[in-house]
Chimera marker file (.cmm) of the C-alpha trace (Angstrom):
<marker_set name="trace">
<marker id="1" x="16.757" y="3.478" z="5.490" r="1" g="1" b="0" radius="0.5"/>
<marker id="2" x="19.248" y="2.322" z="2.865" r="1" g="1" b="0" radius="0.5"/>
<marker id="3" x="18.352" y="1.469" z="-0.757" r="1" g="1" b="0" radius="0.5"/>
<marker id="4" x="18.850" y="-2.269" z="-0.158" r="1" g="1" b="0" radius="0.5"/>
<marker id="5" x="16.359" y="-2.143" z="2.704" r="1" g="1" b="0" radius="0.5"/>
<marker id="6" x="13.815" y="-0.289" z="0.559" r="1" g="1" b="0" radius="0.5"/>
<marker id="7" x="14.082" y="-3.029" z="-2.051" r="1" g="1" b="0" radius="0.5"/>
<marker id="8" x="12.968" y="-5.463" z="0.684" r="1" g="1" b="0" radius="0.5"/>
<marker id="9" x="9.678" y="-3.563" z="0.932" r="1" g="1" b="0" radius="0.5"/>
<marker id="10" x="9.197" y="-3.836" z="-2.841" r="1" g="1" b="0" radius="0.5"/>
<marker id="11" x="10.031" y="-7.558" z="-2.797" r="1" g="1" b="0" radius="0.5"/>
<marker id="12" x="7.467" y="-8.148" z="-0.036" r="1" g="1" b="0" radius="0.5"/>
<marker id="13" x="4.816" y="-6.162" z="-1.915" r="1" g="1" b="0" radius="0.5"/>
<marker id="14" x="5.435" y="-8.083" z="-5.138" r="1" g="1" b="0" radius="0.5"/>
<marker id="15" x="5.307" y="-11.413" z="-3.282" r="1" g="1" b="0" radius="0.5"/>
<marker id="16" x="1.963" y="-10.554" z="-1.690" r="1" g="1" b="0" radius="0.5"/>
<marker id="17" x="0.591" y="-9.280" z="-5.013" r="1" g="1" b="0" radius="0.5"/>
<marker id="18" x="1.637" y="-12.513" z="-6.737" r="1" g="1" b="0" radius="0.5"/>
<marker id="19" x="-0.010" y="-14.642" z="-4.055" r="1" g="1" b="0" radius="0.5"/>
<marker id="20" x="-3.261" y="-12.689" z="-3.638" r="1" g="1" b="0" radius="0.5"/>
<marker id="21" x="-3.683" y="-11.280" z="-7.136" r="1" g="1" b="0" radius="0.5"/>
<marker id="22" x="-4.868" y="-7.852" z="-8.258" r="1" g="1" b="0" radius="0.5"/>
<marker id="23" x="-8.541" y="-8.450" z="-7.445" r="1" g="1" b="0" radius="0.5"/>
<marker id="24" x="-8.089" y="-9.033" z="-3.706" r="1" g="1" b="0" radius="0.5"/>
<marker id="25" x="-9.782" y="-6.645" z="-1.302" r="1" g="1" b="0" radius="0.5"/>
<marker id="26" x="-7.699" y="-3.605" z="-0.412" r="1" g="1" b="0" radius="0.5"/>
<marker id="27" x="-8.051" y="-4.123" z="3.364" r="1" g="1" b="0" radius="0.5"/>
<marker id="28" x="-6.968" y="-7.761" z="3.052" r="1" g="1" b="0" radius="0.5"/>
<marker id="29" x="-3.908" y="-6.830" z="0.994" r="1" g="1" b="0" radius="0.5"/>
<marker id="30" x="-2.977" y="-4.130" z="3.526" r="1" g="1" b="0" radius="0.5"/>
<marker id="31" x="-3.216" y="-6.512" z="6.484" r="1" g="1" b="0" radius="0.5"/>
<marker id="32" x="-1.289" y="-9.326" z="4.769" r="1" g="1" b="0" radius="0.5"/>
<marker id="33" x="1.461" y="-6.958" z="3.549" r="1" g="1" b="0" radius="0.5"/>
<marker id="34" x="1.777" y="-5.328" z="6.976" r="1" g="1" b="0" radius="0.5"/>
<marker id="35" x="2.064" y="-8.742" z="8.652" r="1" g="1" b="0" radius="0.5"/>
<marker id="36" x="4.642" y="-9.873" z="6.087" r="1" g="1" b="0" radius="0.5"/>
<marker id="37" x="6.750" y="-6.742" z="6.611" r="1" g="1" b="0" radius="0.5"/>
<marker id="38" x="6.688" y="-7.272" z="10.387" r="1" g="1" b="0" radius="0.5"/>
<marker id="39" x="7.907" y="-10.844" z="9.901" r="1" g="1" b="0" radius="0.5"/>
<marker id="40" x="10.972" y="-9.615" z="7.993" r="1" g="1" b="0" radius="0.5"/>
<marker id="41" x="11.865" y="-7.041" z="10.692" r="1" g="1" b="0" radius="0.5"/>
<marker id="42" x="10.288" y="-3.864" z="9.290" r="1" g="1" b="0" radius="0.5"/>
<marker id="43" x="8.094" y="-1.545" z="11.348" r="1" g="1" b="0" radius="0.5"/>
<marker id="44" x="5.025" y="-0.699" z="9.259" r="1" g="1" b="0" radius="0.5"/>
<marker id="45" x="2.345" y="1.717" z="10.446" r="1" g="1" b="0" radius="0.5"/>
<marker id="46" x="-1.085" y="1.570" z="8.830" r="1" g="1" b="0" radius="0.5"/>
<marker id="47" x="-3.822" y="4.105" z="8.098" r="1" g="1" b="0" radius="0.5"/>
<marker id="48" x="-1.977" y="7.210" z="9.290" r="1" g="1" b="0" radius="0.5"/>
<marker id="49" x="-3.766" y="10.548" z="8.868" r="1" g="1" b="0" radius="0.5"/>
<marker id="50" x="-2.270" y="12.852" z="6.232" r="1" g="1" b="0" radius="0.5"/>
<marker id="51" x="-3.212" y="16.502" z="6.723" r="1" g="1" b="0" radius="0.5"/>
<marker id="52" x="-3.161" y="19.091" z="3.946" r="1" g="1" b="0" radius="0.5"/>
<marker id="53" x="-1.199" y="22.233" z="4.785" r="1" g="1" b="0" radius="0.5"/>
<marker id="54" x="-1.956" y="25.297" z="2.667" r="1" g="1" b="0" radius="0.5"/>
<marker id="55" x="-0.820" y="28.847" z="3.470" r="1" g="1" b="0" radius="0.5"/>
<marker id="56" x="0.339" y="27.631" z="6.879" r="1" g="1" b="0" radius="0.5"/>
<marker id="57" x="-3.104" y="26.304" z="7.760" r="1" g="1" b="0" radius="0.5"/>
<marker id="58" x="-3.489" y="22.637" z="8.606" r="1" g="1" b="0" radius="0.5"/>
<marker id="59" x="-6.627" y="20.952" z="7.273" r="1" g="1" b="0" radius="0.5"/>
<marker id="60" x="-7.634" y="17.442" z="8.177" r="1" g="1" b="0" radius="0.5"/>
<marker id="61" x="-9.547" y="16.329" z="5.104" r="1" g="1" b="0" radius="0.5"/>
<marker id="62" x="-9.604" y="12.608" z="5.827" r="1" g="1" b="0" radius="0.5"/>
<marker id="63" x="-6.637" y="11.591" z="3.678" r="1" g="1" b="0" radius="0.5"/>
<marker id="64" x="-4.763" y="8.549" z="4.970" r="1" g="1" b="0" radius="0.5"/>
<marker id="65" x="-1.440" y="6.889" z="4.229" r="1" g="1" b="0" radius="0.5"/>
<marker id="66" x="-2.153" y="3.180" z="3.742" r="1" g="1" b="0" radius="0.5"/>
<marker id="67" x="1.250" y="1.992" z="4.922" r="1" g="1" b="0" radius="0.5"/>
<marker id="68" x="4.309" y="3.844" z="6.203" r="1" g="1" b="0" radius="0.5"/>
<marker id="69" x="7.397" y="1.654" z="6.558" r="1" g="1" b="0" radius="0.5"/>
<marker id="70" x="10.200" y="2.735" z="8.911" r="1" g="1" b="0" radius="0.5"/>
<marker id="71" x="8.968" y="6.365" z="8.680" r="1" g="1" b="0" radius="0.5"/>
<marker id="72" x="10.534" y="6.445" z="5.197" r="1" g="1" b="0" radius="0.5"/>
<marker id="73" x="8.566" y="4.542" z="2.556" r="1" g="1" b="0" radius="0.5"/>
<marker id="74" x="4.921" y="5.326" z="1.768" r="1" g="1" b="0" radius="0.5"/>
<marker id="75" x="2.965" y="2.431" z="0.257" r="1" g="1" b="0" radius="0.5"/>
<marker id="76" x="-0.442" y="3.077" z="-1.313" r="1" g="1" b="0" radius="0.5"/>
<marker id="77" x="-2.493" y="-0.079" z="-1.788" r="1" g="1" b="0" radius="0.5"/>
<marker id="78" x="-4.534" y="-0.297" z="-4.977" r="1" g="1" b="0" radius="0.5"/>
<marker id="79" x="-6.998" y="-3.019" z="-5.811" r="1" g="1" b="0" radius="0.5"/>
<marker id="80" x="-8.819" y="-3.519" z="-9.079" r="1" g="1" b="0" radius="0.5"/>
<marker id="81" x="-11.811" y="-5.485" z="-10.158" r="1" g="1" b="0" radius="0.5"/>
<marker id="82" x="-11.120" y="-8.382" z="-12.524" r="1" g="1" b="0" radius="0.5"/>
<marker id="83" x="-11.443" y="-7.419" z="-16.171" r="1" g="1" b="0" radius="0.5"/>
<marker id="84" x="-14.371" y="-8.899" z="-18.043" r="1" g="1" b="0" radius="0.5"/>
<marker id="85" x="-13.871" y="-9.920" z="-21.664" r="1" g="1" b="0" radius="0.5"/>
<marker id="86" x="-16.306" y="-8.456" z="-24.091" r="1" g="1" b="0" radius="0.5"/>
<marker id="87" x="-16.811" y="-9.645" z="-27.633" r="1" g="1" b="0" radius="0.5"/>
<marker id="88" x="-17.464" y="-6.719" z="-29.934" r="1" g="1" b="0" radius="0.5"/>
<marker id="89" x="-19.342" y="-7.301" z="-33.180" r="1" g="1" b="0" radius="0.5"/>
<marker id="90" x="-19.445" y="-4.916" z="-36.085" r="1" g="1" b="0" radius="0.5"/>
<link id1="1" id2="2" r="1" g="1" b="0" radius="0.2"/>
<link id1="2" id2="3" r="1" g="1" b="0" radius="0.2"/>
<link id1="3" id2="4" r="1" g="1" b="0" radius="0.2"/>
<link id1="4" id2="5" r="1" g="1" b="0" radius="0.2"/>
<link id1="5" id2="6" r="1" g="1" b="0" radius="0.2"/>
<link id1="6" id2="7" r="1" g="1" b="0" radius="0.2"/>
<link id1="7" id2="8" r="1" g="1" b="0" radius="0.2"/>
<link id1="8" id2="9" r="1" g="1" b="0" radius="0.2"/>
<link id1="9" id2="10" r="1" g="1" b="0" radius="0.2"/>
<link id1="10" id2="11" r="1" g="1" b="0" radius="0.2"/>
<link id1="11" id2="12" r="1" g="1" b="0" radius="0.2"/>
<link id1="12" id2="13" r="1" g="1" b="0" radius="0.2"/>
<link id1="13" id2="14" r="1" g="1" b="0" radius="0.2"/>
<link id1="14" id2="15" r="1" g="1" b="0" radius="0.2"/>
<link id1="15" id2="16" r="1" g="1" b="0" radius="0.2"/>
<link id1="16" id2="17" r="1" g="1" b="0" radius="0.2"/>
<link id1="17" id2="18" r="1" g="1" b="0" radius="0.2"/>
<link id1="18" id2="19" r="1" g="1" b="0" radius="0.2"/>
<link id1="19" id2="20" r="1" g="1" b="0" radius="0.2"/>
<link id1="20" id2="21" r="1" g="1" b="0" radius="0.2"/>
<link id1="21" id2="22" r="1" g="1" b="0" radius="0.2"/>
<link id1="22" id2="23" r="1" g="1" b="0" radius="0.2"/>
<link id1="23" id2="24" r="1" g="1" b="0" radius="0.2"/>
<link id1="24" id2="25" r="1" g="1" b="0" radius="0.2"/>
<link id1="25" id2="26" r="1" g="1" b="0" radius="0.2"/>
<link id1="26" id2="27" r="1" g="1" b="0" radius="0.2"/>
<link id1="27" id2="28" r="1" g="1" b="0" radius="0.2"/>
<link id1="28" id2="29" r="1" g="1" b="0" radius="0.2"/>
<link id1="29" id2="30" r="1" g="1" b="0" radius="0.2"/>
<link id1="30" id2="31" r="1" g="1" b="0" radius="0.2"/>
<link id1="31" id2="32" r="1" g="1" b="0" radius="0.2"/>
<link id1="32" id2="33" r="1" g="1" b="0" radius="0.2"/>
<link id1="33" id2="34" r="1" g="1" b="0" radius="0.2"/>
<link id1="34" id2="35" r="1" g="1" b="0" radius="0.2"/>
<link id1="35" id2="36" r="1" g="1" b="0" radius="0.2"/>
<link id1="36" id2="37" r="1" g="1" b="0" radius="0.2"/>
<link id1="37" id2="38" r="1" g="1" b="0" radius="0.2"/>
<link id1="38" id2="39" r="1" g="1" b="0" radius="0.2"/>
<link id1="39" id2="40" r="1" g="1" b="0" radius="0.2"/>
<link id1="40" id2="41" r="1" g="1" b="0" radius="0.2"/>
<link id1="41" id2="42" r="1" g="1" b="0" radius="0.2"/>
<link id1="42" id2="43" r="1" g="1" b="0" radius="0.2"/>
<link id1="43" id2="44" r="1" g="1" b="0" radius="0.2"/>
<link id1="44" id2="45" r="1" g="1" b="0" radius="0.2"/>
<link id1="45" id2="46" r="1" g="1" b="0" radius="0.2"/>
<link id1="46" id2="47" r="1" g="1" b="0" radius="0.2"/>
<link id1="47" id2="48" r="1" g="1" b="0" radius="0.2"/>
<link id1="48" id2="49" r="1" g="1" b="0" radius="0.2"/>
<link id1="49" id2="50" r="1" g="1" b="0" radius="0.2"/>
<link id1="50" id2="51" r="1" g="1" b="0" radius="0.2"/>
<link id1="51" id2="52" r="1" g="1" b="0" radius="0.2"/>
<link id1="52" id2="53" r="1" g="1" b="0" radius="0.2"/>
<link id1="53" id2="54" r="1" g="1" b="0" radius="0.2"/>
<link id1="54" id2="55" r="1" g="1" b="0" radius="0.2"/>
<link id1="55" id2="56" r="1" g="1" b="0" radius="0.2"/>
<link id1="56" id2="57" r="1" g="1" b="0" radius="0.2"/>
<link id1="57" id2="58" r="1" g="1" b="0" radius="0.2"/>
<link id1="58" id2="59" r="1" g="1" b="0" radius="0.2"/>
<link id1="59" id2="60" r="1" g="1" b="0" radius="0.2"/>
<link id1="60" id2="61" r="1" g="1" b="0" radius="0.2"/>
<link id1="61" id2="62" r="1" g="1" b="0" radius="0.2"/>
<link id1="62" id2="63" r="1" g="1" b="0" radius="0.2"/>
<link id1="63" id2="64" r="1" g="1" b="0" radius="0.2"/>
<link id1="64" id2="65" r="1" g="1" b="0" radius="0.2"/>
<link id1="65" id2="66" r="1" g="1" b="0" radius="0.2"/>
<link id1="66" id2="67" r="1" g="1" b="0" radius="0.2"/>
<link id1="67" id2="68" r="1" g="1" b="0" radius="0.2"/>
<link id1="68" id2="69" r="1" g="1" b="0" radius="0.2"/>
<link id1="69" id2="70" r="1" g="1" b="0" radius="0.2"/>
<link id1="70" id2="71" r="1" g="1" b="0" radius="0.2"/>
<link id1="71" id2="72" r="1" g="1" b="0" radius="0.2"/>
<link id1="72" id2="73" r="1" g="1" b="0" radius="0.2"/>
<link id1="73" id2="74" r="1" g="1" b="0" radius="0.2"/>
<link id1="74" id2="75" r="1" g="1" b="0" radius="0.2"/>
<link id1="75" id2="76" r="1" g="1" b="0" radius="0.2"/>
<link id1="76" id2="77" r="1" g="1" b="0" radius="0.2"/>
<link id1="77" id2="78" r="1" g="1" b="0" radius="0.2"/>
<link id1="78" id2="79" r="1" g="1" b="0" radius="0.2"/>
<link id1="79" id2="80" r="1" g="1" b="0" radius="0.2"/>
<link id1="80" id2="81" r="1" g="1" b="0" radius="0.2"/>
<link id1="81" id2="82" r="1" g="1" b="0" radius="0.2"/>
<link id1="82" id2="83" r="1" g="1" b="0" radius="0.2"/>
<link id1="83" id2="84" r="1" g="1" b="0" radius="0.2"/>
<link id1="84" id2="85" r="1" g="1" b="0" radius="0.2"/>
<link id1="85" id2="86" r="1" g="1" b="0" radius="0.2"/>
<link id1="86" id2="87" r="1" g="1" b="0" radius="0.2"/>
<link id1="87" id2="88" r="1" g="1" b="0" radius="0.2"/>
<link id1="88" id2="89" r="1" g="1" b="0" radius="0.2"/>
<link id1="89" id2="90" r="1" g="1" b="0" radius="0.2"/>
</marker_set>
């Protein structure tokens, strides 16, 4: 995958983030981003297992890659709760 193609993944991610916002559910963001990437001719794979290999021993600890695009770019989806304003008094 060439640099210009990778920038297409970033553009799609930023577009989805702008439309859905930071407080959207993680699973929703993953599905919408995956669908968007498919529509612009990328091949995303979702929720792939990621084993830990230590001293030649493979351990399946339940880690997952949220989104792997074209077997090159790993995308980790993060969602946050909306911030609540507090008024502090002294």
